[in-house]
C-alpha positions as CSV (number, residue, x, y, z in Angstrom):
1,X,-174.2,102.5,-47.9
2,X,-172.5,99.9,-49.6
3,X,-170.7,99.0,-52.8
4,X,-171.7,101.8,-55.1
5,X,-171.5,99.4,-58.3
6,X,-173.8,96.7,-56.8
7,X,-176.8,98.9,-57.3
8,X,-178.0,102.2,-58.5
9,X,-180.6,104.1,-56.4
10,X,-183.1,106.1,-58.0
11,X,-184.1,109.5,-56.0
12,X,-187.8,107.9,-55.2
13,X,-186.1,105.0,-53.7
14,X,-186.3,102.5,-56.2
15,X,-183.4,100.2,-56.4
16,X,-181.9,98.8,-59.2
17,X,-179.5,95.8,-59.1
18,X,-176.3,95.9,-61.2
19,X,-174.2,92.9,-59.9
20,X,-174.4,90.5,-57.3
21,X,-173.0,91.8,-53.7
22,X,-174.5,92.8,-50.4
23,X,-175.4,96.5,-49.9
24,X,-176.8,98.5,-46.8
25,X,-179.2,101.2,-47.5
26,X,-179.8,104.2,-44.7
27,X,-183.6,104.9,-44.6
28,X,-185.1,108.3,-43.0
29,X,-188.9,108.5,-42.5
30,X,-190.9,111.1,-41.3
31,X,-194.3,110.2,-40.2
32,X,-197.5,112.7,-40.6
33,X,-196.8,113.7,-36.6
34,X,-193.4,114.9,-37.5
35,X,-191.8,112.1,-36.0
36,X,-188.1,111.0,-37.8
37,X,-187.3,107.4,-37.6
38,X,-183.9,106.1,-39.4
39,X,-182.9,102.6,-39.8
40,X,-180.3,100.5,-41.9
41,X,-181.8,98.1,-44.5
42,X,-179.6,95.4,-45.5
43,X,-180.1,93.8,-49.1
44,X,-178.5,91.0,-50.7
45,X,-178.5,91.0,-54.2
46,X,-178.3,87.6,-55.9
47,X,-177.3,86.7,-59.5
48,X,-178.7,82.8,-60.1
49,X,-176.9,81.3,-62.9
50,X,-175.8,77.6,-63.7
51,X,-172.2,76.8,-63.1
52,X,-172.0,76.2,-66.9
53,X,-173.4,77.8,-69.9
54,X,-173.4,74.9,-72.2
55,X,-172.6,71.3,-72.1
56,X,-172.3,68.1,-74.7
57,X,-174.4,65.3,-73.6
58,X,-174.8,61.7,-75.2
59,X,-178.2,60.4,-75.9
60,X,-179.5,58.2,-73.6
61,X,-177.3,59.9,-70.8
62,X,-178.4,62.2,-67.8
63,X,-176.5,65.1,-66.1
64,X,-176.7,67.6,-63.3
65,X,-176.7,71.2,-63.9
66,X,-175.9,72.9,-60.8
67,X,-177.3,76.6,-60.0
68,X,-175.7,78.8,-57.6
69,X,-176.6,82.2,-55.9
70,X,-180.1,81.1,-55.4
71,X,-180.6,81.9,-51.4
72,X,-183.3,79.5,-50.9
73,X,-185.5,81.3,-53.4
74,X,-188.0,79.2,-55.3
75,X,-186.8,78.1,-58.8
76,X,-188.8,77.1,-61.8
77,X,-186.9,74.8,-64.8
78,X,-187.9,74.2,-68.1
79,X,-186.6,73.1,-71.3
80,X,-187.2,74.8,-74.5
81,X,-187.6,71.5,-76.6
82,X,-188.5,68.5,-74.4
83,X,-188.1,66.2,-77.5
84,X,-184.4,66.6,-77.3
85,X,-183.8,67.0,-73.5
86,X,-186.2,66.5,-70.7
87,X,-186.0,67.0,-66.9
88,X,-185.8,64.1,-64.9
89,X,-185.8,65.9,-61.3
90,X,-184.8,69.2,-59.7
91,X,-184.3,71.0,-56.6
92,X,-183.0,74.3,-55.6
93,X,-179.5,73.4,-55.9
94,X,-179.8,72.1,-59.8
95,X,-181.7,69.9,-62.3
96,X,-181.1,66.5,-63.6
97,X,-181.8,66.3,-67.3
98,X,-181.7,63.3,-70.0
99,X,-180.6,63.5,-73.5
100,X,-183.7,61.8,-75.8
101,X,-182.4,62.6,-79.4
102,X,-179.7,64.4,-81.4
103,X,-180.0,68.1,-81.3
104,X,-179.5,71.2,-79.4
105,X,-181.9,72.8,-76.9
106,X,-181.5,75.1,-73.8
107,X,-182.6,74.5,-70.4
108,X,-183.8,77.5,-68.6
109,X,-184.1,78.2,-64.6
110,X,-186.0,81.2,-63.5
111,X,-185.2,82.6,-59.9
112,X,-187.3,85.7,-58.7
113,X,-188.0,87.0,-62.1
114,X,-184.2,86.3,-63.2
115,X,-183.3,83.8,-65.9
116,X,-180.3,82.0,-66.5
117,X,-179.8,79.4,-69.3
118,X,-177.5,76.5,-70.3
119,X,-177.3,75.4,-73.9
120,X,-177.4,71.2,-74.1
121,X,-176.2,69.5,-77.3
122,X,-176.9,66.0,-77.6
123,X,-174.6,63.5,-79.5
124,X,-174.6,60.3,-80.6
125,X,-171.3,58.3,-80.1
126,X,-170.9,55.2,-81.6
127,X,-168.1,52.8,-82.8
128,X,-169.0,51.0,-86.0
129,X,-167.6,47.6,-85.3
130,X,-167.5,46.8,-81.8
131,X,-164.6,43.8,-82.0
132,X,-161.7,42.3,-83.9
133,X,-158.9,40.1,-84.3
134,X,-155.3,41.1,-84.9
135,X,-151.6,39.8,-84.7
136,X,-149.2,41.2,-82.5
137,X,-147.5,44.6,-83.4
138,X,-150.5,45.6,-85.6
139,X,-151.8,49.0,-85.8
140,X,-155.3,50.4,-85.9
141,X,-157.5,53.3,-85.3
142,X,-160.7,53.2,-83.2
143,X,-163.2,55.6,-84.8
144,X,-165.9,57.0,-82.8
145,X,-168.9,58.7,-84.9
146,X,-171.6,61.0,-83.7
147,X,-169.7,63.5,-82.3
148,X,-169.2,67.4,-82.7
149,X,-166.4,69.8,-82.4
150,X,-167.0,70.2,-78.6
151,X,-166.9,66.6,-77.9
152,X,-163.5,65.6,-75.9
153,X,-163.0,61.7,-76.3
154,X,-160.8,59.9,-73.8
155,X,-159.4,56.5,-75.0
156,X,-158.1,54.0,-72.4
157,X,-157.1,50.2,-72.6
158,X,-158.1,47.6,-70.1
159,X,-154.7,45.9,-70.6
160,X,-151.7,48.0,-71.7
161,X,-149.6,44.7,-72.0
162,X,-151.9,43.6,-74.8
163,X,-152.5,46.8,-76.6
164,X,-151.9,50.5,-76.3
165,X,-154.1,53.4,-77.3
166,X,-153.3,56.8,-78.2
167,X,-155.1,60.1,-77.2
168,X,-156.4,60.4,-80.6
169,X,-157.7,56.5,-80.5
170,X,-155.0,54.7,-82.5
171,X,-154.0,51.2,-81.2
172,X,-151.1,48.9,-81.3
173,X,-151.4,45.6,-80.3
174,X,-148.4,44.1,-78.2
175,X,-148.9,40.8,-77.1
176,X,-151.2,37.9,-77.0
177,X,-154.2,38.2,-75.1
178,X,-157.4,40.4,-75.2
179,X,-158.3,43.8,-74.3
180,X,-161.0,46.6,-74.3
181,X,-160.5,49.9,-75.9
182,X,-162.9,52.1,-74.0
183,X,-163.6,56.0,-75.1
184,X,-165.5,58.0,-72.6
185,X,-167.1,61.3,-74.5
186,X,-170.1,63.2,-73.6
187,X,-170.8,61.1,-70.5
188,X,-171.0,57.9,-72.3
189,X,-168.7,55.0,-72.5
190,X,-168.5,53.1,-76.0
191,X,-166.0,50.0,-76.2
192,X,-164.1,48.2,-78.7
193,X,-163.1,44.6,-78.2
194,X,-160.1,43.3,-79.6
195,X,-158.2,40.3,-79.3
196,X,-154.5,39.5,-80.2
197,X,-154.1,35.7,-81.5
198,X,-151.0,34.0,-81.9
199,X,-151.9,33.0,-85.7
200,X,-154.5,34.8,-88.0
201,X,-155.5,34.4,-91.3
202,X,-155.4,37.3,-93.7
203,X,-159.4,37.2,-93.5
204,X,-159.4,37.3,-89.6
205,X,-156.8,39.9,-89.4
206,X,-158.7,43.5,-88.9
207,X,-155.9,45.7,-89.1
208,X,-156.4,49.1,-90.6
209,X,-159.7,48.1,-92.1
């Protein structure tokens, strides 16, 4: 008994899981003396898998890959290239990994003979120049390199009265003072420090460079 699409039962009693779920099997046994015994066997069919199948991670950063549908079974973790991503710690709920160098590799978890994978791509976010001096109402672009098509940078200004920044990293200075433009991407935060001065020489003004 149970959900018919959870399992396939062969005539000799071998159960082949089809998907995660719970099934009950009615079993009848006849012993050598002719005695007949019936009982119900409950089976939980698991489908262990990482909650995500791919992720960007900046060089030097750590992240936790969560594993679901384990139900107390022992888990074995490994990375296919330890020079790119290494394992820091782990338990049945997941594994903490660290990005070591730019590249891509796969983190594997094995649970009761079932394997699940997550592809980690290591990026190296950088801002070429860390600071700049500007006049009021100047426009500039904070460019973050070392990303890929899957990177999703989020820009913020520490003081929007001094400088504002768009979602694409374009900055406009507004009044005199200093501000930090931060970009959070792939688990790392890189920062650009700017000062809006009352007077700047042409040599000191870094606008649009």
